[in-house]
C-alpha positions in Angstrom: -38.6 -23.4 33.3 -36.6 -22.3 30.3 -34.6 -19.2 30.1 -32.6 -17.2 27.6 -30.4 -14.2 28.4 -29.0 -11.4 26.3 -26.3 -8.9 27.3 -25.3 -5.4 26.5 -23.6 -2.5 28.5 -24.1 1.2 29.2 -21.7 3.9 30.2 -23.3 6.6 32.4 -22.6 9.5 34.6 -24.6 10.4 37.7 -24.6 11.5 41.3 -26.4 10.0 44.3 -27.0 13.2 46.4 -27.8 11.7 49.8 -25.4 11.2 52.7 -25.9 7.4 52.7 -24.0 7.2 49.4 -20.7 8.7 50.8 -18.3 9.6 48.1 -20.8 8.6 45.4 -22.7 11.8 46.2 -20.5 13.6 43.7 -20.7 13.2 40.0 -19.1 10.0 38.8 -19.1 7.6 36.0 -20.0 3.9 35.8 -20.1 1.2 33.2 -22.8 -1.4 33.7 -23.0 -4.8 32.1 -26.7 -5.4 31.5 -28.2 -8.9 31.4 -31.8 -9.5 30.6 -33.2 -13.1 31.2 -36.5 -14.1 29.7 -38.3 -17.1 31.2 -41.1 -19.3 30.0 -42.6 -22.6 31.0 -42.6 -24.2 27.5 -40.6 -23.5 24.4 -42.5 -21.9 21.5 -43.3 -23.8 18.2 -39.7 -23.1 17.0 -38.2 -24.5 20.3 -37.2 -21.0 21.4 -37.6 -19.0 24.6 -37.5 -15.8 22.5 -35.7 -14.7 19.3 -32.1 -13.7 20.5 -31.7 -11.1 17.7 -34.9 -9.4 18.5 -34.2 -9.5 22.2 -30.7 -8.0 21.7 -32.1 -5.2 19.4 -34.9 -4.4 21.9 -32.4 -4.2 24.8 -30.1 -1.9 22.8 -33.1 0.4 22.0 -34.2 0.5 25.7 -30.6 1.3 26.8 -30.0 4.0 24.1 -31.5 6.9 26.1 -29.2 6.0 29.1 -26.0 5.2 27.3 -23.3 7.9 27.5 -25.9 10.0 29.4 -25.8 12.0 32.6 -28.6 10.3 34.5 -29.2 13.4 36.6 -30.5 15.0 33.4 -32.0 12.0 31.7 -34.0 10.9 34.8 -34.3 14.2 36.8 -35.4 13.8 40.4 -34.6 10.1 40.6 -32.0 8.5 42.8 -30.4 6.4 40.0 -29.1 3.5 42.1 -28.2 0.3 40.4 -31.4 -1.2 41.8 -33.5 1.6 40.5 -31.9 1.2 37.0 -32.7 -2.5 37.0 -36.4 -1.7 37.5 -36.3 1.1 34.9 -34.8 -1.1 32.3 -37.3 -3.9 33.2 -40.2 -1.6 32.6 -38.7 -0.5 29.2 -38.2 -4.1 28.1 -41.7 -5.0 29.3 -43.2 -2.3 27.1 -41.1 -3.4 24.2 -42.4 -7.0 24.6 -46.0 -5.8 24.7 -45.4 -3.7 21.6 -44.4 -6.8 19.7 -40.7 -6.0 19.3 -39.6 -9.5 20.4 -41.9 -11.2 18.0 -45.4 -12.8 18.2 -44.2 -15.8 20.3 -42.9 -13.5 23.1 -46.4 -13.6 24.4 -45.5 -16.9 26.0 -42.9 -15.3 28.3 -43.9 -15.4 31.9 -41.1 -13.6 33.8 -38.0 -11.5 33.1 -35.0 -10.5 35.2 -32.8 -7.5 34.6 -29.3 -7.7 36.2 -26.8 -4.8 36.3 -23.2 -5.6 37.2 -21.5 -2.5 38.4 -18.2 -4.1 39.3 -16.6 -7.5 39.7 -17.9 -7.6 43.3 -21.3 -6.0 43.1 -24.5 -6.5 41.0 -28.2 -6.0 41.5 -31.3 -7.3 39.7 -35.0 -6.8 39.4 -37.2 -9.8 38.5 -40.9 -9.9 37.9 -43.9 -11.3 36.0 -44.7 -10.1 32.5 -48.4 -10.3 33.0 -50.4 -7.3 34.0 -52.2 -9.2 36.7 
């Protein structure tokens, strides 16, 4: 299995309004490092997993609505945990791939993982297939 990973970051504000979140129930900020790993069984005809530049551009576009935003307003009604955001970004990247934003050879990708690092001691990820099956 081959993999390629691109990285960006977002700065957000949000609250997690349930008792389980303790002090994070109140409005607070976070900076997340966002890594997206693309997986495929075989390299494409150019010996690539995916075009790095196109992948980085697509990630930046998916993150743009979240960056510097108050997630309570951007994603109303959602509990915007790190885990939830991983899946949210995964779905945005999956749409971008299916729209052709990562190039024609991105159709050979089989899986993707989105990792959000919220501190030096904690991170979360969501990984799944890129097929609709």
